[in-house]
C-alpha positions in Angstrom: -65.3 -1.4 -43.5 -66.5 -4.0 -46.5 -67.3 -2.5 -49.1 -71.5 -2.8 -49.1 -72.4 -1.5 -45.0 -72.7 2.0 -44.2 -71.7 3.5 -40.4 -73.6 6.7 -39.5 -72.3 7.7 -35.9 -73.1 10.7 -33.3 -71.9 11.2 -29.6 -74.9 8.8 -28.4 -75.4 6.3 -31.1 -74.1 4.2 -34.2 -76.2 3.5 -37.1 -74.9 0.0 -39.1 -76.7 -0.3 -42.6 -75.9 -3.6 -44.6 -77.6 -3.5 -48.2 -77.6 -7.7 -49.1 -76.2 -8.9 -46.1 -73.8 -11.5 -46.7 -72.6 -14.1 -44.4 -69.0 -11.7 -44.3 -70.6 -9.2 -43.3 -72.6 -10.7 -40.4 -69.1 -12.1 -39.2 -68.1 -8.7 -39.4 -70.9 -7.4 -37.2 -70.2 -10.5 -34.4 -66.9 -9.7 -34.3 -66.8 -5.8 -34.2 -69.6 -5.1 -32.1 -70.6 -8.3 -30.5 -74.3 -8.7 -31.5 -76.4 -11.4 -29.9 -76.0 -14.9 -32.3 -79.9 -14.8 -32.8 -79.5 -11.2 -34.1 -77.2 -11.9 -36.9 -79.1 -15.1 -37.4 -82.2 -12.8 -38.6 -80.3 -10.9 -40.9 -79.3 -14.2 -43.2 -82.0 -13.9 -46.4 -83.8 -17.1 -45.7 -84.7 -15.8 -42.2 -84.8 -12.6 -43.2 -88.1 -9.9 -42.1 -88.5 -6.7 -40.3 -87.5 -6.2 -36.4 -86.9 -4.8 -33.4 -85.4 -5.5 -30.7 -83.7 -4.4 -27.3 -80.9 -6.4 -26.3 -79.2 -7.7 -23.0 -76.6 -5.4 -24.2 -75.9 -2.1 -24.8 -78.0 -1.8 -28.5 -80.9 -1.8 -29.8 -81.2 -4.3 -33.3 -83.7 -3.4 -35.9 -84.1 -5.0 -39.6 -86.1 -3.6 -42.0 
């Protein structure tokens, strides 16, 4: 796992916290967790805004 990524796991939930996301972080999220491309793009500093997005998959994507 990359240095600025923190992960908290319970039986039913995995929370991924990234402070100051980098391109490398976003590639990691895409490959490791198969997040949708649009959700990943929302994490880019030029586009980042608060968002809660239930995906078609098995996750809820939150940007704070």
